[in-house]
VEXDREN-2710 file (C-alpha; in Angstrom, 1 decimal):
% VEXDREN-2710
k/r/px/py/pz
1/UNK/62.2/106.3/100.4
2/UNK/62.7/109.7/99.7
3/UNK/66.8/110.5/99.3
4/UNK/66.0/113.7/101.9
5/UNK/65.6/111.0/104.8
6/UNK/69.0/110.0/104.4
7/UNK/69.8/112.7/107.0
8/UNK/68.2/111.2/109.3
9/UNK/71.1/108.8/110.2
10/UNK/73.0/111.7/111.0
11/UNK/70.0/113.6/113.3
12/UNK/69.6/110.6/116.3
13/UNK/73.5/110.9/117.4
14/UNK/73.1/114.5/116.8
15/UNK/69.9/115.5/118.6
16/UNK/71.2/112.6/121.6
17/UNK/74.2/114.0/121.7
18/UNK/73.2/117.6/122.2
19/UNK/70.0/116.5/124.6
20/UNK/72.4/114.9/126.8
21/UNK/74.9/118.1/126.8
22/UNK/72.3/120.1/127.9
23/UNK/70.0/117.8/130.3
24/UNK/72.1/115.0/130.9
25/UNK/72.7/115.6/134.4
26/UNK/69.2/116.7/134.8
27/UNK/67.7/113.5/134.4
28/UNK/68.3/110.2/136.0
29/UNK/71.0/108.2/134.9
30/UNK/69.3/105.7/132.7
31/UNK/67.6/108.2/130.4
32/UNK/70.6/109.6/129.9
33/UNK/72.1/106.6/128.8
34/UNK/69.4/105.1/127.1
35/UNK/69.5/108.3/125.0
36/UNK/72.5/107.5/124.0
37/UNK/72.5/104.4/123.3
38/UNK/69.3/104.4/121.4
39/UNK/70.5/107.4/119.0
40/UNK/73.9/105.6/117.8
41/UNK/70.9/102.2/117.2
42/UNK/68.3/104.6/115.7
43/UNK/71.6/105.1/112.9
44/UNK/72.0/101.4/112.6
45/UNK/68.6/100.5/111.8
46/UNK/67.7/103.6/109.2
47/UNK/71.4/102.4/107.5
48/UNK/69.6/99.0/107.5
49/UNK/66.2/100.4/106.1
50/UNK/68.5/102.2/103.2
51/UNK/70.6/99.3/102.2
52/UNK/68.4/98.3/99.3
53/UNK/68.8/101.3/97.9
54/UNK/72.5/101.7/97.3
55/UNK/73.1/98.8/94.4
56/UNK/74.1/100.9/91.1
57/UNK/74.4/104.3/91.7
58/UNK/73.1/104.4/95.2
59/UNK/70.9/107.3/96.6
60/UNK/72.3/111.0/96.1
61/UNK/70.3/113.8/97.9
62/UNK/70.7/117.5/98.2
63/UNK/69.5/118.9/101.5
64/UNK/69.9/122.6/101.0
65/UNK/72.5/125.5/100.0
66/UNK/74.6/126.0/102.7
67/UNK/77.3/128.3/101.0
68/UNK/76.0/130.6/98.4
69/UNK/78.4/133.7/97.5
70/UNK/79.0/134.7/93.9
71/UNK/80.8/132.0/92.2
72/UNK/80.8/129.6/95.6
73/UNK/77.9/127.4/95.5
74/UNK/78.1/124.7/98.7
75/UNK/75.3/122.3/98.7
76/UNK/74.6/120.2/101.4
77/UNK/74.8/116.5/99.4
78/UNK/74.7/113.2/100.8
79/UNK/75.9/110.0/99.3
80/UNK/74.7/106.5/100.1
81/UNK/76.5/104.0/97.9
82/UNK/78.6/101.0/97.4
83/UNK/81.4/102.3/99.9
84/UNK/79.5/104.5/101.8
85/UNK/76.4/102.2/102.8
86/UNK/78.4/99.7/104.3
87/UNK/81.1/102.1/106.1
88/UNK/78.1/103.9/107.5
89/UNK/76.3/100.2/108.6
90/UNK/79.8/99.2/110.5
91/UNK/80.3/102.7/111.8
92/UNK/76.7/102.7/113.6
93/UNK/76.4/99.2/113.9
94/UNK/80.0/98.6/115.8
95/UNK/79.0/101.9/117.9
96/UNK/75.7/100.7/119.0
97/UNK/77.6/97.7/120.7
98/UNK/80.6/99.8/122.1
99/UNK/77.7/102.2/123.4
100/UNK/76.0/99.3/125.3
101/UNK/79.6/98.6/126.6
102/UNK/80.1/101.6/127.9
103/UNK/76.9/102.0/130.2
104/UNK/78.5/99.1/132.2
105/UNK/82.0/100.5/132.0
106/UNK/81.1/103.8/133.4
107/UNK/78.4/103.1/136.1
108/UNK/80.8/104.6/139.0
109/UNK/81.6/107.6/136.7
110/UNK/79.6/111.1/137.6
111/UNK/80.7/112.9/134.2
112/UNK/78.4/110.5/132.4
113/UNK/76.4/112.6/130.6
114/UNK/79.7/114.6/129.2
115/UNK/80.7/111.5/128.0
116/UNK/78.0/109.9/126.5
117/UNK/77.5/113.5/124.9
118/UNK/80.7/113.7/123.3
119/UNK/80.4/109.9/122.3
120/UNK/77.1/110.5/120.6
121/UNK/78.3/113.8/118.7
122/UNK/81.5/111.7/117.8
123/UNK/79.3/108.8/116.2
124/UNK/77.4/112.0/114.1
125/UNK/80.9/113.6/113.0
126/UNK/82.1/110.4/112.3
127/UNK/78.6/109.3/110.4
128/UNK/79.0/112.9/108.6
129/UNK/82.5/112.0/107.0
130/UNK/80.9/108.6/105.9
131/UNK/77.9/110.3/104.2
132/UNK/78.9/113.7/102.7
133/UNK/79.7/113.7/98.9
134/UNK/81.1/117.4/99.5
135/UNK/84.5/117.8/100.6
136/UNK/84.1/120.8/102.7
137/UNK/81.0/118.9/104.1
138/UNK/83.4/116.0/105.2
139/UNK/86.3/118.3/106.0
140/UNK/83.3/119.6/108.9
141/UNK/83.0/116.3/110.1
142/UNK/86.7/115.7/109.7
143/UNK/87.3/118.3/112.2
144/UNK/84.1/117.1/114.8
145/UNK/86.0/114.2/114.9
146/UNK/89.1/115.8/116.1
147/UNK/87.3/118.2/118.5
148/UNK/85.6/115.2/120.1
149/UNK/88.4/113.1/120.4
150/UNK/90.2/115.7/122.1
151/UNK/87.5/115.7/124.8
152/UNK/87.2/111.6/125.0
153/UNK/90.7/111.1/125.2
154/UNK/91.1/113.8/127.8
155/UNK/88.2/112.7/129.4
156/UNK/89.7/112.2/132.7
157/UNK/92.1/115.9/132.3
158/UNK/91.9/116.0/136.3
159/UNK/95.3/113.6/135.5
160/UNK/97.5/115.8/133.6
161/UNK/99.2/113.1/132.0
162/UNK/95.8/112.4/130.6
163/UNK/95.1/116.3/129.5
164/UNK/98.5/116.0/127.6
165/UNK/97.4/113.0/125.6
166/UNK/94.0/114.4/124.5
167/UNK/96.4/117.9/123.5
168/UNK/99.1/116.0/122.0
169/UNK/96.4/114.2/119.8
170/UNK/94.2/117.2/118.6
171/UNK/97.7/119.1/117.4
172/UNK/99.4/116.6/116.0
173/UNK/95.9/115.2/114.0
174/UNK/96.0/119.2/112.9
175/UNK/99.0/118.8/111.1
176/UNK/97.5/116.5/108.8
177/UNK/94.3/118.9/108.5
178/UNK/96.1/121.5/107.0
179/UNK/97.3/119.8/104.0
180/UNK/93.9/118.2/103.8
181/UNK/92.4/121.7/103.8
182/UNK/95.1/122.9/101.0
183/UNK/94.2/120.1/98.7
184/UNK/90.4/120.8/99.2
185/UNK/91.0/124.6/98.2
186/UNK/93.5/123.6/95.2
187/UNK/90.4/121.0/94.3
188/UNK/87.7/123.8/94.3
189/UNK/90.7/126.0/92.4
190/UNK/91.0/123.6/89.5
191/UNK/87.2/121.9/89.5
192/UNK/85.1/124.7/90.5
193/UNK/83.2/122.6/92.9
194/UNK/83.8/120.3/96.0
195/UNK/81.3/117.6/94.8
196/UNK/83.4/114.2/95.2
197/UNK/82.0/112.4/92.7
198/UNK/82.1/115.7/90.2
199/UNK/85.9/115.8/91.3
200/UNK/86.5/112.3/90.5
201/UNK/84.7/112.5/87.3
202/UNK/87.1/115.3/85.9
203/UNK/90.9/114.1/87.7
204/UNK/91.6/112.7/84.3
205/UNK/91.7/116.5/82.7
206/UNK/94.3/117.1/85.6
207/UNK/98.2/117.5/84.7
208/UNK/100.2/114.8/86.0
209/UNK/102.5/116.6/88.0
210/UNK/99.1/118.2/89.5
211/UNK/97.5/114.5/90.3
212/UNK/101.2/113.6/92.2
213/UNK/101.0/116.9/94.7
214/UNK/97.2/116.8/95.1
215/UNK/97.8/112.8/95.9
216/UNK/100.4/113.3/98.1
217/UNK/98.7/116.3/100.1
218/UNK/95.9/113.9/100.7
219/UNK/98.3/111.1/101.6
220/UNK/99.3/113.7/104.8
221/UNK/96.4/114.5/105.1
222/UNK/95.1/111.2/106.0
223/UNK/98.5/110.3/107.8
224/UNK/97.4/112.7/110.6
225/UNK/94.0/110.6/111.4
226/UNK/95.6/106.9/110.1
227/UNK/98.6/107.6/112.5
228/UNK/100.9/106.8/109.8
229/UNK/104.6/107.5/109.4
230/UNK/105.3/110.8/110.1
231/UNK/102.2/111.8/112.1
232/UNK/101.4/108.3/114.0
233/UNK/103.1/109.3/118.1
234/UNK/99.6/110.6/119.2
235/UNK/98.0/107.4/119.0
236/UNK/99.5/104.9/121.6
237/UNK/99.2/108.1/123.9
238/UNK/95.5/108.3/123.3
239/UNK/95.3/105.4/124.8
240/UNK/94.6/107.2/128.0
241/UNK/91.2/107.8/127.2
242/UNK/88.9/105.4/129.0
243/UNK/88.8/101.5/127.1
244/UNK/85.2/102.5/125.2
245/UNK/86.1/105.6/123.7
246/UNK/89.7/103.6/122.6
247/UNK/87.5/100.9/121.1
248/UNK/85.5/103.2/119.3
249/UNK/88.3/105.9/117.9
250/UNK/90.9/103.4/117.6
251/UNK/89.4/100.7/116.3
252/UNK/86.1/101.0/114.0
253/UNK/86.0/104.8/113.4
254/UNK/88.7/107.9/113.5
255/UNK/91.6/105.9/112.7
256/UNK/90.1/104.2/109.7
257/UNK/88.6/107.8/108.3
258/UNK/92.1/108.6/106.5
259/UNK/91.9/104.9/104.7
260/UNK/88.2/106.1/103.9
261/UNK/88.9/109.5/102.4
262/UNK/92.0/107.9/100.1
263/UNK/89.3/105.8/98.9
264/UNK/86.8/108.1/98.1
265/UNK/88.6/109.6/95.7
266/UNK/90.5/107.0/94.4
267/UNK/89.4/107.5/91.2
268/UNK/92.1/110.4/91.8
269/UNK/94.4/109.3/93.4
270/UNK/94.8/105.9/91.1
271/UNK/95.8/108.4/88.4
272/UNK/99.3/108.8/89.9
273/UNK/101.5/106.0/89.9
274/UNK/103.9/108.1/92.0
275/UNK/101.1/108.9/94.8
276/UNK/100.1/105.1/94.8
277/UNK/103.6/104.5/95.0
278/UNK/104.2/106.6/98.4
279/UNK/100.9/105.7/100.0
280/UNK/102.1/102.3/99.7
281/UNK/105.6/102.9/101.4
282/UNK/104.2/104.4/104.3
283/UNK/101.8/102.1/104.9
284/UNK/104.5/99.5/104.5
285/UNK/106.8/101.5/106.7
286/UNK/104.1/102.3/109.2
287/UNK/103.1/98.8/109.4
288/UNK/106.7/97.3/110.3
289/UNK/107.4/100.2/112.5
290/UNK/104.0/99.6/114.9
291/UNK/104.7/95.6/115.0
292/UNK/108.2/96.2/116.2
293/UNK/107.2/98.3/119.0
294/UNK/104.2/96.0/120.2
295/UNK/106.7/93.6/120.8
296/UNK/108.1/95.3/123.6
297/UNK/105.4/97.1/125.1
298/UNK/104.5/96.3/128.2
299/UNK/100.5/97.9/128.6
300/UNK/97.8/96.0/127.3
301/UNK/95.8/99.0/125.6
302/UNK/99.6/100.1/124.2
303/UNK/99.9/96.6/122.4
304/UNK/96.5/96.6/120.8
305/UNK/97.1/101.0/119.8
306/UNK/100.3/99.6/118.2
307/UNK/98.4/96.9/116.5
308/UNK/96.2/99.5/115.1
309/UNK/98.9/101.6/114.2
310/UNK/100.3/98.4/112.1
311/UNK/97.1/97.3/110.9
312/UNK/96.2/100.2/109.5
313/UNK/99.6/100.7/107.5
314/UNK/98.2/97.6/105.9
315/UNK/95.2/99.3/104.5
316/UNK/97.5/102.0/103.3
317/UNK/99.5/99.5/101.1
318/UNK/96.2/98.0/99.8
319/UNK/95.2/101.6/98.4
320/UNK/98.4/102.0/97.0
321/UNK/98.6/98.9/95.8
322/UNK/95.4/99.9/93.8
323/UNK/93.0/97.4/95.8
324/UNK/90.5/99.4/97.0
325/UNK/88.2/96.4/97.9
326/UNK/91.1/94.8/100.1
327/UNK/91.4/98.0/101.9
328/UNK/87.9/98.5/102.6
329/UNK/87.7/94.0/103.5
330/UNK/90.5/94.9/105.7
331/UNK/89.2/97.9/107.7
332/UNK/86.2/96.2/108.3
333/UNK/86.9/92.6/109.5
334/UNK/89.7/94.9/111.5
335/UNK/87.0/97.1/113.3
336/UNK/85.4/94.0/114.2
337/UNK/88.3/92.1/116.0
338/UNK/90.1/95.1/117.0
339/UNK/86.4/97.1/119.2
340/UNK/86.9/93.4/120.3
341/UNK/90.2/92.7/122.1
342/UNK/90.2/96.7/123.1
343/UNK/86.7/95.7/125.1
344/UNK/87.9/92.8/126.1
345/UNK/91.1/94.5/127.4
346/UNK/88.9/96.7/129.2
347/UNK/87.3/93.9/131.2
348/UNK/91.0/92.2/131.8
349/UNK/92.0/95.2/133.7
350/UNK/89.1/95.7/135.9
351/UNK/89.7/92.1/136.7
352/UNK/93.3/92.8/137.2
353/UNK/92.7/95.5/139.3
354/UNK/93.0/98.6/137.1
355/UNK/96.3/96.9/136.6
356/UNK/97.7/97.5/132.7
357/UNK/101.2/95.8/133.0
358/UNK/100.5/92.5/131.1
359/UNK/103.7/91.7/133.1
360/UNK/102.1/91.8/136.2
361/UNK/98.9/89.7/134.8
362/UNK/98.4/85.9/134.2
363/UNK/96.1/83.7/134.8
364/UNK/92.9/85.5/133.9
365/UNK/92.2/82.4/131.4
366/UNK/91.0/80.3/134.6
367/UNK/89.5/83.5/136.4
368/UNK/87.3/84.7/133.5
369/UNK/87.3/81.8/130.9
370/UNK/84.5/83.6/128.7
371/UNK/86.4/86.5/128.6
372/UNK/89.5/84.2/127.4
373/UNK/87.7/82.6/124.9
374/UNK/86.3/86.1/123.3
375/UNK/90.1/87.8/123.4
376/UNK/91.1/84.7/121.6
377/UNK/89.0/85.1/118.7
378/UNK/90.0/88.3/118.2
379/UNK/93.6/87.8/118.5
380/UNK/93.2/84.3/116.6
381/UNK/91.8/87.3/113.6
382/UNK/94.5/89.9/114.2
383/UNK/97.3/87.3/114.2
384/UNK/96.0/85.7/111.1
385/UNK/94.8/82.1/112.1
386/UNK/93.6/80.6/108.7
387/UNK/90.2/81.4/107.4
388/UNK/89.4/83.7/110.0
389/UNK/88.8/87.9/109.1
390/UNK/91.4/89.0/109.7
391/UNK/93.7/86.1/108.0
392/UNK/91.2/86.4/104.5
393/UNK/91.5/90.5/104.3
394/UNK/95.3/90.5/105.0
395/UNK/95.8/87.7/102.5
396/UNK/93.7/90.1/100.1
397/UNK/96.3/92.8/100.4
398/UNK/99.1/90.4/100.3
399/UNK/97.7/89.1/96.8
400/UNK/97.4/92.7/95.4
401/UNK/100.8/93.8/96.1
402/UNK/102.2/90.6/95.1
403/UNK/100.6/90.9/92.0
404/UNK/101.9/94.2/91.4
405/UNK/104.1/94.3/88.0
406/UNK/106.6/97.0/89.5
407/UNK/109.8/95.4/91.2
408/UNK/109.4/97.9/94.3
409/UNK/106.0/96.3/95.2
410/UNK/107.6/93.1/95.9
411/UNK/110.0/94.3/98.6
412/UNK/106.6/96.1/99.7
413/UNK/105.0/92.4/99.8
414/UNK/108.4/91.3/102.1
415/UNK/108.1/93.7/104.2
416/UNK/104.0/93.1/104.9
417/UNK/105.1/89.5/104.9
418/UNK/107.5/90.0/108.3
419/UNK/104.8/92.2/109.6
420/UNK/102.6/89.3/109.3
421/UNK/105.0/87.3/111.1
422/UNK/106.1/89.8/114.1
423/UNK/102.1/90.5/114.3
424/UNK/101.5/86.7/115.1
425/UNK/104.4/86.4/117.8
426/UNK/103.2/89.6/119.3
427/UNK/99.6/88.6/119.8
428/UNK/100.7/85.2/121.3
429/UNK/103.2/87.2/123.4
430/UNK/99.9/89.0/124.7
431/UNK/98.2/86.1/125.3
432/UNK/100.6/83.8/127.3
433/UNK/101.4/86.7/129.5
434/UNK/97.9/87.8/130.6
435/UNK/95.7/84.3/130.0
436/UNK/98.5/82.1/131.2
437/UNK/100.0/80.3/134.2
438/UNK/98.6/82.4/137.8
439/UNK/98.1/85.9/138.7
440/UNK/101.2/88.0/138.9
441/UNK/99.9/91.1/140.7
442/UNK/96.6/92.5/142.1
443/UNK/93.5/90.4/141.6
444/UNK/90.0/91.6/141.6
445/UNK/87.6/88.8/141.6
446/UNK/84.2/91.3/141.2
447/UNK/81.7/90.2/138.8
448/UNK/82.0/91.9/135.4
449/UNK/78.5/94.1/134.7
450/UNK/76.5/91.8/131.6
451/UNK/77.0/94.7/129.5
452/UNK/80.8/94.7/129.6
453/UNK/80.6/90.9/128.3
454/UNK/77.7/90.3/125.8
455/UNK/78.0/92.8/123.4
456/UNK/81.6/90.8/122.8
457/UNK/79.7/88.1/121.4
458/UNK/78.4/89.4/118.0
459/UNK/81.7/90.9/117.3
460/UNK/83.9/87.8/117.8
461/UNK/80.9/86.5/115.5
462/UNK/81.8/89.0/112.9
463/UNK/85.5/88.6/113.5
464/UNK/85.6/85.2/113.0
465/UNK/83.3/85.0/110.0
466/UNK/84.0/88.0/108.4
467/UNK/85.5/86.4/105.5
468/UNK/82.1/85.5/104.3
469/UNK/81.8/89.5/103.3
470/UNK/84.5/88.7/100.7
471/UNK/84.8/84.8/100.6
472/UNK/87.3/83.7/97.7
473/UNK/86.8/82.3/94.6
474/UNK/89.6/79.7/95.7
475/UNK/86.9/78.2/98.3
476/UNK/84.0/78.3/95.5
477/UNK/82.8/81.5/96.6
478/UNK/82.3/85.1/95.2
479/UNK/84.1/88.1/96.4
480/UNK/80.9/90.2/96.9
481/UNK/82.9/93.0/98.7
482/UNK/85.4/93.0/95.3
483/UNK/82.3/93.5/93.1
484/UNK/80.8/95.7/94.9
485/UNK/83.3/98.2/95.6
486/UNK/84.8/97.9/92.1
487/UNK/86.1/101.2/91.9
488/UNK/87.7/103.3/88.6
489/UNK/90.7/102.2/88.1
490/UNK/90.8/99.6/90.7
491/UNK/94.0/97.1/90.3
492/UNK/92.5/93.9/89.2
493/UNK/94.0/90.9/90.8
494/UNK/95.1/88.2/88.1
495/UNK/96.9/85.2/90.7
496/UNK/96.7/81.4/89.6
497/UNK/94.8/79.2/92.0
498/UNK/98.2/77.3/92.5
499/UNK/99.9/80.7/93.4
500/UNK/97.4/81.9/96.3
501/UNK/97.3/78.0/97.4
502/UNK/101.0/78.9/98.1
503/UNK/100.2/82.5/99.9
504/UNK/97.8/80.5/102.0
505/UNK/100.1/78.2/103.2
506/UNK/102.8/81.2/103.8
507/UNK/100.0/82.9/105.4
508/UNK/99.6/80.0/107.9
509/UNK/103.2/79.0/108.7
510/UNK/103.6/82.5/109.1
511/UNK/101.0/82.2/112.3
512/UNK/102.3/78.8/112.9
513/UNK/106.0/80.2/113.5
514/UNK/104.6/82.9/115.6
515/UNK/102.7/81.0/118.0
516/UNK/105.9/78.6/118.8
517/UNK/108.1/81.3/119.0
518/UNK/106.2/83.3/121.4
519/UNK/105.1/79.7/122.9
520/UNK/109.3/79.2/123.6
521/UNK/109.6/82.7/125.1
522/UNK/106.5/82.6/127.0
523/UNK/105.2/79.9/128.2
524/UNK/107.1/80.2/131.7
525/UNK/107.5/83.8/131.6
526/UNK/109.6/84.7/134.4
527/UNK/110.8/88.8/134.7
528/UNK/113.1/89.3/132.6
529/UNK/115.9/92.3/132.2
530/UNK/114.5/94.8/130.2
531/UNK/117.5/95.5/127.2
532/UNK/118.4/98.5/125.5
533/UNK/117.0/97.5/122.5
534/UNK/113.2/96.3/124.1
535/UNK/113.8/99.7/125.7
536/UNK/113.9/101.4/122.4
537/UNK/110.9/99.8/120.9
538/UNK/109.1/100.2/123.9
539/UNK/110.0/103.8/123.6
540/UNK/108.4/103.8/119.8
541/UNK/111.9/104.1/118.4
542/UNK/112.5/106.9/120.6
543/UNK/110.6/109.1/117.8
544/UNK/109.0/111.3/120.7
545/UNK/112.3/112.3/121.6
546/UNK/113.5/113.2/118.1
547/UNK/110.6/115.5/118.1
548/UNK/111.1/116.8/120.7
549/UNK/114.6/117.8/120.1
550/UNK/113.8/118.5/116.2
551/UNK/110.8/120.3/116.6
552/UNK/109.6/121.5/120.2
553/UNK/112.4/122.6/121.6
554/UNK/113.4/125.1/118.9
555/UNK/110.3/125.9/118.8
556/UNK/109.7/126.6/122.9
557/UNK/113.4/128.3/122.7
558/UNK/111.7/130.3/119.0
559/UNK/108.4/131.0/121.6
560/UNK/111.2/132.1/124.4
561/UNK/112.9/134.3/122.6
562/UNK/109.9/136.0/120.8
563/UNK/108.2/136.4/124.4
564/UNK/111.5/137.1/126.9
565/UNK/113.9/138.9/124.2
566/UNK/111.7/140.7/121.8
567/UNK/108.8/141.8/123.3
568/UNK/110.2/142.1/127.0
569/UNK/113.5/143.2/126.9
570/UNK/113.3/145.2/123.4
571/UNK/109.9/146.6/123.5
572/UNK/108.7/146.9/126.8
573/UNK/112.3/148.0/128.2
574/UNK/112.7/151.0/125.1
575/UNK/109.2/152.3/125.4
576/UNK/108.7/151.7/129.2
577/UNK/112.4/154.1/129.0
578/UNK/111.5/156.4/126.7
579/UNK/108.1/157.0/129.2
580/UNK/110.2/157.2/132.3
581/UNK/112.4/159.8/130.6
582/UNK/109.4/161.6/129.9
583/UNK/107.9/161.3/133.3
584/UNK/111.5/162.7/134.8
585/UNK/111.5/165.3/132.7
586/UNK/108.1/166.3/133.6
587/UNK/108.9/165.8/137.6
588/UNK/112.0/168.7/136.8
589/UNK/109.7/171.5/134.8
590/UNK/106.8/171.1/136.9
591/UNK/108.1/173.5/139.4
592/UNK/107.6/176.2/136.6
593/UNK/103.3/175.6/136.8
594/UNK/103.2/176.0/140.6
595/UNK/101.2/179.1/140.8
596/UNK/104.0/181.2/142.7
597/UNK/104.2/184.9/141.4
598/UNK/107.9/184.9/142.1
599/UNK/108.5/181.8/140.3
600/UNK/106.6/183.5/137.4
601/UNK/108.5/186.4/137.4
602/UNK/111.7/184.5/138.1
603/UNK/111.0/182.6/134.9
604/UNK/110.0/185.7/132.8
605/UNK/113.4/187.6/133.9
606/UNK/114.7/184.1/132.7
607/UNK/113.2/184.7/129.5
608/UNK/114.3/187.5/128.8
609/UNK/117.8/187.3/129.8
610/UNK/117.4/184.3/127.3
611/UNK/115.9/186.2/124.6
612/UNK/118.5/189.4/125.0
613/UNK/121.4/187.1/124.8
614/UNK/120.1/185.6/121.5
615/UNK/119.6/188.7/120.4
616/UNK/123.0/190.0/120.7
617/UNK/124.4/187.2/119.5
618/UNK/122.9/187.4/116.1
619/UNK/123.8/191.0/116.1
620/UNK/127.4/190.2/116.5
621/UNK/127.5/187.4/114.0
622/UNK/125.5/189.8/111.7
623/UNK/128.8/192.5/112.0
END
């Protein structure tokens, strides 16, 4: 197939999104829904057709020159290689299942055309990030994802909380985008091009300080999209959007964009040990922070949101430990089981009469056994059930971290291990509270649409069997993904089978301990008074309050001072006062121009007298 045909992977989601935006409400609902699903499914099918050509150096296509002004030439280049091909397949494949789920989930919503248009455009923007071989084109997709997520998170904008969540996500991610834009401009100044391939090839010629600064800028840019410390506060609030949006944005696509960016530029980043360490520290700290917050959440989707933040932290840790294959491995398995968990959570919320509070649920396993089995499959992957996809991908990250020779990475390994224990605990806490016992709140026994159930089946299989992508040599397998994604500068893990066996045993022990702890505490859940620590954890360590006190209030105060103090009092009052003074003077002098002869003679006489008086004074003064 001709390389130029790669653009078709982008074309169909874009076309269907535009058609739905323009004509979605004028055609039967079924047509709009079919357009949306077919647009994304076509992208997945085309990705499969191109798959054989991703081997070796992959496929590269220059479609046309976007900007050509003096020394600045920006071609539209696409790349379909070892890292972008599986990512494009995962994004388009999982998105297709989520679109099918959304048809059933949104069947009663009147604004379906706007929803599916935004969903299609979001997938187009995400695929643009994945396939772009040019940083400016990637940045265009980066901003497109941000814009569409704003529309999707605040989709039910008539609720002020939803609208505020959309604005918050948009503004917080823009902060990271500024750092990415600075890095992009700096790279162009250094390299004279924005081609990813060329930048990675020239990175070795940069000064060490420059490499570190660029790595830190890219890290901050990635933190915004991937909700990592300190730009993480938007993700839990973004659960205000419809559940298909949560599954799409917060499992398989947008939050992984930062990890993907770091992996694409890993040949550059890997040249800076300080940059790698910073990425690892941010990842480990975020993983632990989010896991502790998940322990105390009451809403089912917020538990999953903090869990997403924590798992993305593992991916950052993998990049910081020099393991691109470990990061991408966990990215893929996490996309499968987290999309499954979000979509199953949507089913559970429907069955609980739109109740989100897990302390008001219970007994779902008996009322919906299939949903329980599917949710359990995702939960086992998240908690690290031995040999599941989540277990193997997380183990690869822990092994890469432990194998680093620097002592600080041993500390980070300890943090990641503690996080794994917390993950198992809050996952089984969620399972016990939602599925065990009897219902503690409202119940809706209506039958779920088939489209909300069967797309979960392949995700459960991919989640549990995702380890086959990188089946370890310890079990006689071949780490296919590791060999395929071997990037320049990747840290090669050398651990004996004995050490790997002990790591696996440790991972299995963490899983069992987390299960037992949750069983002892929640098997017979009764209402308990929430402690101050639990409230603090549920509020995300009070980070939102800190941001409010340290950033938002001073900013609002400064804006109020500029608006009410400087603009209204100083400038408006000064100029209004001057204008009023001139107006008053004019009013007093206006009688001179009333057209009466007596007034003119009066004025003439006074003028003569004043002139005579002045002349007399001058004459006296000269003598």
